[in-house]
VOKOL-530989 format. One line per field, with one value per residue (C-alpha): residue number from 0; residue in three letters; x, y, z. Coordinates in Angstrom, 2 decimals. Layout:
N
num = [NUM  ...]
residuo = [ALA  ...]
X = [X  ...]
Y = [Y  ...]
Z = [Z  ...]
//
This chain:
608
num = [0  1  2  3  4  5  6  7  8  9  10  11  12  13  14  15  16  17  18  19  20  21  22  23  24  25  26  27  28  29  30  31  32  33  34  35  36  37  38  39  40  41  42  43  44  45  46  47  48  49  50  51  52  53  54  55  56  57  58  59  60  61  62  63  64  65  66  67  68  69  70  71  72  73  74  75  76  77  78  79  80  81  82  83  84  85  86  87  88  89  90  91  92  93  94  95  96  97  98  99  100  101  102  103  104  105  106  107  108  109  110  111  112  113  114  115  116  117  118  119  120  121  122  123  124  125  126  127  128  129  130  131  132  133  134  135  136  137  138  139  140  141  142  143  144  145  146  147  148  149  150  151  152  153  154  155  156  157  158  159  160  161  162  163  164  165  166  167  168  169  170  171  172  173  174  175  176  177  178  179  180  181  182  183  184  185  186  187  188  189  190  191  192  193  194  195  196  197  198  199  200  201  202  203  204  205  206  207  208  209  210  211  212  213  214  215  216  217  218  219  220  221  222  223  224  225  226  227  228  229  230  231  232  233  234  235  236  237  238  239  240  241  242  243  244  245  246  247  248  249  250  251  252  253  254  255  256  257  258  259  260  261  262  263  264  265  266  267  268  269  270  271  272  273  274  275  276  277  278  279  280  281  282  283  284  285  286  287  288  289  290  291  292  293  294  295  296  297  298  299  300  301  302  303  304  305  306  307  308  309  310  311  312  313  314  315  316  317  318  319  320  321  322  323  324  325  326  327  328  329  330  331  332  333  334  335  336  337  338  339  340  341  342  343  344  345  346  347  348  349  350  351  352  353  354  355  356  357  358  359  360  361  362  363  364  365  366  367  368  369  370  371  372  373  374  375  376  377  378  379  380  381  382  383  384  385  386  387  388  389  390  391  392  393  394  395  396  397  398  399  400  401  402  403  404  405  406  407  408  409  410  411  412  413  414  415  416  417  418  419  420  421  422  423  424  425  426  427  428  429  430  431  432  433  434  435  436  437  438  439  440  441  442  443  444  445  446  447  448  449  450  451  452  453  454  455  456  457  458  459  460  461  462  463  464  465  466  467  468  469  470  471  472  473  474  475  476  477  478  479  480  481  482  483  484  485  486  487  488  489  490  491  492  493  494  495  496  497  498  499  500  501  502  503  504  505  506  507  508  509  510  511  512  513  514  515  516  517  518  519  520  521  522  523  524  525  526  527  528  529  530  531  532  533  534  535  536  537  538  539  540  541  542  543  544  545  546  547  548  549  550  551  552  553  554  555  556  557  558  559  560  561  562  563  564  565  566  567  568  569  570  571  572  573  574  575  576  577  578  579  580  581  582  583  584  585  586  587  588  589  590  591  592  593  594  595  596  597  598  599  600  601  602  603  604  605  606  607]
residuo = [MET  ARG  ALA  PHE  SER  ILE  ILE  PHE  GLY  TYR  LEU  LYS  PRO  TYR  LYS  ALA  LEU  VAL  VAL  LEU  SER  MET  VAL  PHE  PHE  LEU  LEU  THR  SER  VAL  PHE  SER  LEU  PHE  SER  PHE  THR  SER  VAL  ILE  PRO  PHE  LEU  ASN  ILE  LEU  PHE  LYS  THR  GLU  ALA  LEU  GLU  LEU  PRO  GLU  LYS  ALA  PRO  GLU  PHE  SER  TYR  SER  SER  LYS  ALA  ILE  LEU  ASP  TYR  LEU  ASN  TYR  HIS  LEU  ASN  ALA  PHE  VAL  VAL  LYS  GLN  GLY  THR  GLN  LYS  ALA  LEU  THR  PHE  ILE  CYS  PHE  PHE  ILE  VAL  ILE  MET  PHE  LEU  LEU  LYS  ASN  LEU  MET  ARG  PHE  MET  ALA  TYR  TYR  PHE  LEU  ALA  PRO  VAL  ARG  ASN  GLY  VAL  MET  ARG  ASP  ILE  ARG  GLN  SER  MET  GLU  SER  LYS  LEU  LEU  LEU  LEU  PRO  MET  GLY  TYR  PHE  SER  GLU  GLU  ARG  LYS  GLY  ASN  ILE  ILE  SER  LYS  MET  THR  ASN  ASP  VAL  THR  GLU  VAL  GLU  TRP  ALA  ILE  ILE  GLY  SER  ILE  GLU  LEU  LEU  PHE  ARG  ASP  PRO  ILE  THR  LEU  VAL  ILE  TYR  LEU  GLY  SER  MET  ILE  TRP  MET  SER  TRP  GLN  LEU  THR  VAL  PHE  VAL  LEU  ILE  LEU  LEU  PRO  ILE  SER  GLY  VAL  LEU  ILE  SER  LEU  ILE  GLY  LYS  THR  LEU  LYS  ARG  PRO  ALA  GLN  LYS  GLY  THR  LYS  LYS  MET  GLY  ASP  LEU  ILE  SER  ILE  VAL  GLU  GLU  THR  LEU  GLY  GLY  MET  LYS  ILE  ILE  LYS  GLY  PHE  GLY  ALA  GLU  SER  ARG  MET  ASN  GLU  LYS  PHE  GLN  GLU  ALA  ASN  GLN  GLU  HIS  PHE  ARG  LEU  MET  THR  LYS  VAL  TYR  ARG  ARG  GLN  TYR  LEU  GLY  SER  PRO  ALA  SER  GLU  PHE  PHE  GLY  SER  VAL  ALA  LEU  ALA  LEU  LEU  LEU  TRP  PHE  GLY  GLY  ASN  LEU  ILE  LEU  ASP  LYS  ASN  SER  GLY  PHE  ASP  GLY  ALA  PHE  PHE  ILE  ALA  TYR  ILE  VAL  ILE  PHE  SER  GLN  MET  ILE  GLN  PRO  ALA  LYS  SER  ILE  SER  GLU  ALA  PHE  PHE  ARG  ILE  LYS  LYS  GLY  MET  VAL  SER  VAL  ASP  ARG  ILE  ASN  GLU  ILE  LEU  TYR  ALA  GLU  THR  GLU  PRO  GLN  GLU  GLN  ASN  GLU  GLY  PRO  THR  PRO  LYS  PHE  GLU  GLN  HIS  ILE  SER  LEU  ASN  ASN  ILE  SER  PHE  SER  TYR  PRO  SER  GLY  LYS  GLN  VAL  ILE  ASN  GLY  LEU  SER  LEU  GLU  ILE  ASN  ARG  GLY  GLU  THR  ILE  ALA  LEU  VAL  GLY  GLN  SER  GLY  GLY  GLY  LYS  SER  THR  LEU  ALA  ASN  LEU  ILE  PRO  ARG  PHE  TYR  GLU  VAL  THR  ASP  GLY  ASN  ILE  THR  ILE  ASP  GLY  LYS  ASP  ILE  ARG  THR  ILE  GLY  LEU  LYS  PRO  LEU  ARG  SER  MET  MET  GLY  ILE  VAL  THR  GLN  GLU  SER  ILE  LEU  PHE  ASN  ASP  THR  VAL  MET  ASN  ASN  ILE  ALA  PHE  GLY  LEU  THR  ALA  PHE  ASP  GLU  ALA  LYS  VAL  ILE  GLU  ALA  ALA  LYS  ILE  ALA  ASN  ALA  HIS  ASP  PHE  ILE  GLU  LYS  LEU  PRO  ASN  GLY  TYR  HIS  THR  ASN  ILE  GLY  ASP  LEU  GLY  GLY  LYS  LEU  SER  GLY  GLY  GLN  ARG  GLN  ARG  LEU  SER  ILE  ALA  ARG  ALA  VAL  LEU  LYS  ASN  PRO  PRO  LEU  LEU  ILE  LEU  ASP  GLU  ALA  THR  SER  ALA  LEU  ASP  ASN  GLU  SER  GLU  ARG  LEU  VAL  GLN  ASP  ALA  LEU  GLU  LYS  LEU  MET  GLN  ASN  ARG  THR  SER  ILE  ILE  ILE  ALA  HIS  ARG  LEU  SER  THR  VAL  GLN  HIS  ALA  ASP  LYS  ILE  VAL  VAL  LEU  GLU  LYS  GLY  ARG  ILE  MET  GLU  GLN  GLY  LYS  HIS  THR  GLU  LEU  LEU  GLU  LEU  ASN  GLY  ALA  TYR  ARG  ARG  TYR  TYR  ASP  MET  GLN  ILE  PHE  ASN]
X = [112.36  113.56  115.10  111.85  109.73  111.93  111.80  108.00  107.84  109.56  107.30  104.01  103.19  103.68  101.68  99.39  102.40  104.00  100.79  100.68  104.33  103.56  100.68  102.95  105.70  103.08  102.12  105.83  106.27  103.18  104.28  107.82  106.48  104.56  107.53  109.78  107.35  105.36  108.09  108.63  105.51  105.85  109.44  108.38  106.01  108.13  111.18  109.33  110.64  107.60  104.37  101.77  98.60  95.72  93.44  89.76  88.82  90.62  91.66  89.58  90.86  91.83  94.25  96.91  100.20  99.97  96.35  97.20  100.26  98.19  95.47  97.93  99.80  96.55  95.58  99.08  99.35  96.04  97.35  100.48  98.48  95.96  98.26  101.58  104.94  106.04  102.91  103.18  106.79  105.74  103.00  105.46  107.91  105.14  103.72  107.14  107.80  104.39  105.05  108.45  107.00  104.28  106.76  109.11  106.25  104.94  108.43  108.79  105.43  106.48  109.61  107.66  105.58  108.62  110.62  108.61  108.75  112.53  113.07  110.23  111.68  115.08  113.45  111.51  114.56  116.68  113.87  113.36  117.07  117.30  114.21  115.57  118.98  117.29  115.59  118.68  120.31  123.67  125.24  124.66  126.83  129.63  129.86  129.31  131.72  130.29  131.77  130.06  126.68  127.24  128.21  124.97  122.94  124.71  126.42  124.15  121.00  122.30  122.91  119.34  118.14  119.79  118.40  114.89  115.33  116.79  113.85  111.33  113.13  113.40  109.79  107.80  109.40  111.47  109.19  106.28  108.40  109.55  106.00  104.68  107.60  107.41  103.67  104.27  107.00  104.80  102.10  104.59  106.21  105.77  108.53  111.12  109.92  110.23  113.77  114.43  112.94  115.37  118.34  117.56  117.37  120.82  122.32  120.24  121.72  125.24  124.58  123.05  126.19  128.20  125.75  126.14  129.84  129.08  127.53  130.47  133.01  130.25  129.56  133.22  133.46  130.58  132.01  135.39  133.74  132.40  135.96  137.11  134.45  135.38  139.00  137.94  135.67  138.52  140.88  138.52  137.70  141.32  143.09  144.67  146.14  147.28  149.19  150.42  151.96  153.21  151.06  149.98  151.93  150.57  146.94  147.60  149.12  146.15  143.71  145.79  145.73  141.95  141.47  143.62  141.71  138.41  139.87  140.82  137.42  135.37  137.51  136.60  132.92  132.74  134.66  132.13  129.27  130.56  130.85  127.06  126.24  128.86  128.04  124.33  125.03  127.36  124.90  122.22  124.35  124.93  121.19  120.61  123.04  121.33  117.98  119.10  120.17  116.93  114.66  116.50  115.81  112.10  111.93  113.75  111.18  108.28  105.82  106.41  104.28  106.82  107.23  110.49  108.83  107.66  111.12  112.59  110.03  110.77  114.52  113.91  111.66  114.08  117.00  114.96  114.51  118.27  118.35  115.55  117.14  120.48  118.79  117.25  120.68  122.13  119.17  119.74  123.32  122.21  119.66  122.29  124.62  121.79  120.73  124.11  123.25  119.71  121.23  123.49  120.60  118.52  121.27  120.06  116.36  116.04  118.40  116.90  115.64  115.25  111.95  109.27  106.05  105.91  107.42  104.32  102.99  103.53  106.95  107.37  107.64  110.96  110.22  112.38  115.32  116.89  118.02  120.54  119.88  122.69  123.09  125.53  126.26  128.22  128.78  127.69  131.35  131.08  133.24  131.73  131.89  129.53  129.50  126.88  126.71  124.15  123.72  121.01  120.72  118.36  116.46  118.47  121.81  124.97  126.68  130.23  131.61  135.43  138.04  140.41  139.56  137.65  136.26  132.65  131.76  130.35  128.70  126.95  125.65  124.46  122.38  120.11  118.64  118.66  121.20  122.21  120.08  121.31  122.00  121.23  119.49  117.33  117.20  114.17  112.86  110.75  110.43  109.32  111.53  112.72  112.13  108.40  108.72  108.67  112.02  110.84  109.21  112.24  114.78  112.66  113.42  117.18  119.66  123.01  126.24  129.15  132.89  132.56  130.06  127.54  126.30  124.72  125.23  122.52  122.03  122.90  119.18  118.22  121.10  120.06  116.41  117.31  114.57  111.84  109.00  108.02  110.06  110.19  113.26  113.36  113.77  116.57  118.40  117.79  119.25  122.29  122.85  122.74  125.29  127.61  127.12  125.09  128.05  129.98  126.78  125.96  129.36  128.74  127.93  124.20  123.91  121.62  120.88  124.52  125.24  127.97  129.13  129.73  129.81  130.03  133.42  133.21  133.30  135.98  135.79  134.60  131.95  130.66  130.43  128.52  126.00  125.56  124.93  122.45  120.61  120.35  119.25  116.43  115.21  115.02  115.29  115.08  118.11  121.47  124.18  127.53  130.09  133.50  132.02  135.14  138.02  138.90  138.95  141.66  141.65  139.75  137.07  136.87  136.19  133.33  131.88  132.22  130.38  127.62  127.40  127.04  124.09  122.63  122.90  121.03  117.91  118.55  119.77  123.15  125.41  128.92  131.65  135.03  138.75  139.65  138.76  138.90  135.60  133.69  134.94  131.61  129.47  127.03  128.42  131.57  131.54  134.90  134.58  137.14  136.48  132.73  132.51  132.09  135.30  134.37  131.65  131.14  131.96  135.35  136.69  135.37  137.09  140.39  140.32  139.89  143.33  142.07  141.64  140.22  143.13  145.53  143.86  143.75  147.43  148.41  146.59  147.84  151.48  151.34]
Y = [96.12  95.39  98.87  100.56  98.46  99.57  103.21  103.05  101.70  104.83  107.09  105.47  107.84  110.79  109.57  112.66  114.98  112.79  112.95  116.76  116.92  114.70  117.00  120.04  118.15  117.39  121.07  121.98  119.71  121.11  124.73  123.74  122.29  125.49  127.70  125.88  125.48  128.72  130.81  128.58  129.43  133.11  133.21  131.47  134.41  137.31  136.45  136.02  138.54  138.63  140.45  138.41  137.56  135.86  133.42  134.36  131.82  129.91  126.30  123.59  122.36  118.70  116.85  116.15  117.99  119.70  120.85  122.32  124.07  125.62  126.63  128.33  130.04  131.52  133.06  134.24  135.82  137.52  138.83  140.26  141.83  143.48  144.49  145.04  143.38  145.34  144.52  140.89  140.81  142.36  139.80  136.96  138.15  138.59  135.14  133.48  135.22  134.08  130.49  130.43  132.08  129.44  126.65  127.72  128.46  124.94  123.51  125.43  124.10  120.55  120.85  122.74  119.62  117.37  119.06  117.52  114.13  114.27  115.43  113.33  110.11  110.96  111.78  108.50  106.40  108.02  107.64  103.99  103.29  105.02  103.20  99.89  100.45  100.84  97.46  95.51  93.11  93.92  91.14  93.16  96.01  93.72  92.39  95.66  98.61  101.88  103.85  101.56  102.14  105.93  105.74  103.91  106.59  109.48  108.73  105.87  107.82  110.68  108.26  106.99  110.59  111.01  107.65  108.86  112.02  109.94  107.56  110.43  111.90  108.49  107.45  110.68  113.92  112.98  110.22  112.70  115.14  112.44  111.13  114.62  115.38  111.95  112.30  115.63  114.11  111.18  113.64  115.68  112.71  109.11  108.05  110.23  109.13  105.43  106.20  107.91  105.02  102.65  104.85  105.64  102.06  101.34  104.16  103.05  99.55  100.94  103.22  100.40  98.32  101.09  101.16  97.46  97.96  100.62  98.66  96.60  99.46  101.64  98.92  98.69  102.50  102.89  100.11  101.80  105.07  103.16  102.09  105.72  106.91  104.08  105.24  108.85  107.67  105.63  108.59  110.99  108.49  107.48  110.83  110.78  107.30  108.14  111.19  109.47  106.61  108.80  106.92  109.95  108.84  105.29  106.48  108.96  106.19  103.91  106.64  107.54  103.92  103.68  107.15  106.33  103.10  105.01  107.59  104.84  103.14  106.33  107.65  104.51  104.96  108.61  108.06  105.45  107.61  110.65  108.54  108.17  111.79  112.35  108.96  109.73  113.18  111.77  109.09  111.81  113.94  110.94  110.36  114.07  113.96  110.87  112.58  115.62  113.34  111.33  114.39  116.35  113.59  113.68  117.43  116.99  114.37  116.59  113.71  113.22  116.24  117.11  120.87  122.67  124.64  121.46  119.96  122.93  122.41  118.69  119.30  121.74  119.21  116.34  118.42  118.99  115.24  114.80  116.47  114.34  111.23  112.28  112.94  109.47  107.91  109.94  108.97  105.34  105.57  107.30  104.56  101.85  103.61  104.26  100.61  99.73  102.09  100.67  97.21  98.56  100.38  97.21  95.41  97.49  97.67  93.90  92.79  90.50  92.50  91.67  89.88  92.59  90.64  90.91  94.32  95.53  94.35  94.86  94.66  91.10  90.61  89.42  87.82  84.67  83.99  84.18  80.80  80.18  76.59  74.85  77.83  78.11  81.00  81.33  84.41  84.32  83.75  80.39  81.28  79.72  81.97  80.32  76.53  74.61  77.08  76.89  79.48  80.62  84.23  84.75  87.99  90.47  88.71  90.38  88.11  88.88  87.49  87.32  85.68  86.26  88.60  86.74  84.24  85.21  87.54  90.44  88.06  86.28  89.60  90.58  87.41  88.33  91.51  89.62  91.82  88.42  85.28  82.01  79.33  76.48  76.21  78.96  81.78  82.11  84.70  83.06  80.05  82.07  81.88  85.41  84.71  84.77  88.22  91.32  93.08  96.43  94.99  92.74  95.54  97.97  95.89  96.25  99.05  98.85  100.70  99.88  100.53  103.10  105.77  106.12  109.72  111.92  115.44  116.92  118.47  116.79  116.67  114.90  112.43  111.35  111.13  109.39  107.04  108.56  110.38  112.24  112.87  115.02  117.28  116.84  113.08  113.69  115.79  113.14  110.45  112.66  113.05  109.27  108.92  111.53  113.71  116.63  118.68  118.79  119.32  122.43  123.90  123.57  126.83  126.08  123.38  120.54  122.34  122.38  120.65  118.05  117.74  114.71  111.54  113.77  115.04  118.17  116.01  113.85  110.05  109.87  112.54  110.74  107.47  109.08  110.46  106.92  105.69  108.53  107.44  103.89  105.22  107.25  104.21  102.34  98.82  95.60  94.15  95.89  94.88  96.61  95.85  96.87  100.22  101.40  99.78  102.84  105.37  106.89  106.17  109.32  108.86  105.14  105.84  108.23  105.90  102.83  104.64  105.58  101.97  100.65  103.01  101.94  98.22  98.40  96.19  95.19  92.13  92.95  91.28  92.76  92.14  93.08  92.66  94.18  91.53  94.11  95.55  92.26  90.66  91.33  89.82  87.08  84.82  85.08  83.13  82.37  81.97  80.50  79.78  80.11  77.64  78.10  76.93  77.90  79.73  80.77  83.55  85.26  83.31  80.01  80.45  81.41  78.20  76.17  77.33  77.20  79.71  82.46  82.17  82.46  85.67  87.06  86.43  87.97  91.20  91.29  90.84  93.11]
Z = [140.53  144.08  144.26  143.23  145.61  148.53  147.37  147.03  150.57  151.84  149.74  150.75  153.67  151.31  148.31  148.30  148.09  145.42  143.34  143.65  142.63  139.60  138.56  138.61  136.78  134.11  133.85  133.72  130.72  128.96  129.35  128.42  125.15  124.39  125.26  122.80  119.91  119.99  118.41  115.35  113.27  114.10  112.93  109.76  109.07  110.31  108.24  104.95  102.45  100.17  101.06  102.90  101.02  102.78  100.98  100.93  103.61  106.32  105.60  107.20  110.57  111.09  113.38  110.75  111.20  107.77  108.33  111.75  110.34  107.51  109.98  112.36  109.53  108.19  111.54  112.29  108.83  109.49  112.80  111.14  108.30  110.63  113.52  111.82  112.21  115.30  117.29  116.21  117.44  120.77  121.13  120.37  123.04  125.62  124.86  125.21  128.55  129.89  128.82  130.51  133.62  133.88  133.17  135.97  138.37  137.83  138.33  141.62  142.82  141.93  144.06  146.75  147.36  146.89  149.70  152.60  150.84  150.60  154.18  155.60  154.23  155.73  159.07  159.02  158.18  160.89  163.43  162.47  162.83  166.22  167.49  166.22  167.81  171.19  170.70  169.63  172.11  173.68  171.63  168.46  169.71  170.81  167.24  165.33  165.29  166.57  163.68  161.18  162.87  162.81  159.14  158.36  160.14  158.38  155.07  154.05  154.89  152.70  149.85  150.21  150.08  146.68  145.61  146.55  144.47  141.66  141.72  141.64  138.65  137.03  137.64  137.67  136.45  133.42  132.05  132.04  130.04  127.66  127.10  126.24  123.97  122.34  121.77  120.02  117.90  116.82  115.84  113.79  112.02  112.97  110.55  112.29  115.71  114.87  113.78  117.15  119.10  117.44  118.35  122.01  123.41  122.02  124.10  127.09  126.98  126.84  129.84  131.89  131.32  132.97  135.90  136.62  137.31  139.95  142.83  144.11  144.50  145.99  148.57  149.51  149.66  152.13  154.33  154.32  155.41  158.42  159.21  158.95  161.39  163.77  163.78  164.44  167.27  168.78  168.45  170.21  172.95  173.58  173.07  176.53  176.00  172.45  173.67  176.84  174.87  172.02  169.50  167.46  164.40  164.65  164.79  162.00  159.88  160.60  159.56  156.51  155.27  155.63  154.16  151.15  150.52  150.73  148.30  145.85  145.99  145.76  142.89  140.97  141.90  140.87  137.63  136.58  137.81  135.93  132.78  132.67  131.83  129.09  127.58  127.41  125.98  123.32  122.30  122.17  119.85  117.57  117.49  116.73  113.80  112.41  112.94  110.92  108.10  108.11  108.52  105.87  103.40  104.32  103.58  100.28  99.36  98.16  98.47  102.21  103.20  105.92  106.31  107.17  109.99  111.66  111.24  113.14  115.91  115.86  116.26  119.14  120.94  120.34  121.69  124.85  125.23  125.65  129.09  130.61  129.10  130.61  133.97  133.88  133.33  136.24  138.42  137.47  138.75  141.97  142.62  142.01  144.46  146.92  146.97  148.48  151.35  151.57  152.10  154.86  156.55  156.38  158.31  161.26  160.46  159.95  162.71  165.34  168.31  171.96  172.64  172.78  173.08  176.87  177.51  179.33  182.64  186.37  187.98  189.28  193.03  194.39  197.76  198.03  195.73  192.28  190.96  188.19  187.13  185.24  182.87  180.00  177.65  174.41  172.27  168.59  167.70  169.50  172.50  175.65  178.72  181.24  181.49  183.50  186.40  189.22  191.97  194.37  195.57  198.50  199.02  201.09  200.49  199.23  196.71  195.55  192.28  192.21  190.06  187.17  184.31  181.61  184.11  183.30  186.21  184.15  181.68  184.54  185.87  182.38  182.05  184.97  183.37  180.03  178.30  176.94  176.78  178.30  175.70  178.13  181.48  182.94  185.48  187.73  190.19  192.89  190.58  187.53  184.42  183.61  179.88  180.65  182.22  180.02  179.65  181.02  184.15  184.72  184.40  186.40  189.52  189.04  189.60  187.80  188.63  186.32  186.46  183.70  184.73  181.91  182.03  179.37  178.04  180.25  183.67  186.96  187.77  184.55  184.85  188.35  187.29  184.00  182.79  184.97  183.22  186.39  189.51  192.64  192.83  196.61  196.13  193.62  196.21  198.87  196.55  195.93  199.67  200.19  197.35  198.97  195.88  197.26  198.53  195.24  193.23  195.30  194.38  190.64  188.75  188.49  191.12  190.08  186.81  185.65  182.36  182.93  179.29  177.07  179.19  182.28  181.14  183.35  186.50  188.11  188.06  191.66  191.08  188.01  189.92  192.79  190.29  188.93  192.47  193.09  189.95  191.33  194.75  193.20  191.27  194.59  193.10  195.12  193.27  192.76  190.30  191.03  188.34  189.75  190.77  192.66  190.76  188.66  191.53  193.71  197.44  198.46  195.80  196.55  200.23  199.38  196.75  198.97  201.76  199.28  198.06  201.59  202.16  198.82  199.59  202.88  202.82  199.21  197.36  195.84  193.31  193.48  190.92  192.37  191.82  195.19  197.75  200.55  199.29  199.50  202.72  204.46  201.69  202.72  200.02  197.90  194.62  192.97  189.18  186.80  183.13  183.58  186.47  190.23  191.93  195.49  197.39  201.00  203.44  203.56  206.54  205.22  201.87  203.50  205.52  202.31  201.09  197.50  194.69  196.93  199.36  196.41  195.16  198.70  199.36  196.01  196.89  200.48  199.56  196.53]
//
């Protein structure tokens, strides 16, 4: 029932289309019944060898199967006698064609209205997942593999699509067909139908037992596909390193191991899934054989009132029940398999988001200082990165964070825009706790330039103006000039309207970084966070970028994370971090005179 409640939740916005589809499935079943049964009485008349003789008056009509058969036979005999055998045969063929035409037209209309349901649900799920991903905290992405997320948005969504179709078949299309066929069979012979109803549940129980063994390997298979996509993503992202270190065979071996494990798991899944259809067909054939035996005995019993013509019709209708029953079993397996993907999708959709209740509101004023008051931070894994740290950053100051890798510099910078939430203590802006400020207003007052330039597969213009709904092109150009980017942009094939490729791959590292700086310049924030913005550049690019950063930092509060101490010597305050604690703080000359940790780092860089 949980599976169907989730499926119904997805279908709710499309209930009108689902109802229309159900109506046409109903009409499909009705015309299907007529198309299969209409020929039987006619054949019974046409292949009689003796001459037809009509009684003086038609038999009285009633709703019993024998009375209806006698009534139809009388009128059909009359038609053959009056019109002749050839015309009767022509009429039969025309009638059958019309019934099949109407049946297939109704089936097309049913799927016509089902198409937007199928695609709409997929669109809604993908949109919900994308929207949710944008609301998740940074901590989620540090714990979850990118390839696994991509797998959930592609393979798992496809599995849910098949589960949706399976559920519609299981709940709407095939049950309608079975109900109509079963009603006809009860009307023809309730004794035979009771016999059938005893046989069918037995096969259903056996099929369901196969289905229960499907979920666990399917779950492992979809998880392994996430691992495969992660390996592919790592391979594409690190191709230069892989080739440079001759690690092609190692990566190929790693992929081959994961691929083989996925092959093994999915082979098990599909073998069990494929067992459902043959099993249901075999059990149906056993039931058909038993039906022939039981029905044959009814015909041989002259007192049963069961006619041979009706038995032929009954067999035809029962044979047509096998396919819907088989489809239901296949749909059952698809739903079981799809529910594994639903659970994986829900891991994203029901993950805890960043606080959203105060996302609206004016940008807070930053007039005095930012205070970090005895803050601590630990990752979900339990690893503590910041431990009881206090720091005050005055408006207009340039603060440099230095120290060993893993000392907590980047984490500390990430706590201010609330990419992560402090576990103890608080951070305030002019005395106001940042947790009482909406995320959008808080982040709108900050400009961030990271070591790795984050650019998008778009034009130079749109990358600089990223995040702005409306902008003046002249201001974009002015920002590019301040960032020392204007000259190289002008030389691009289409200038500011040149597409820079995936992650800005058509540009050099220095060019990408200057675009990132131009983006921060255009935003014009009062607070800058520069996370090792020049550490990955060559000397020429570093000089241009450093010059652009100095222009950017004028009249702004800046937090600089740096390994190269030469870039932060003129900072108003240098903070030395080790193991999440402040070891020293002060100006460059003051820290050198202390002969402590800063002096040690400085000497190491000078003499190396």
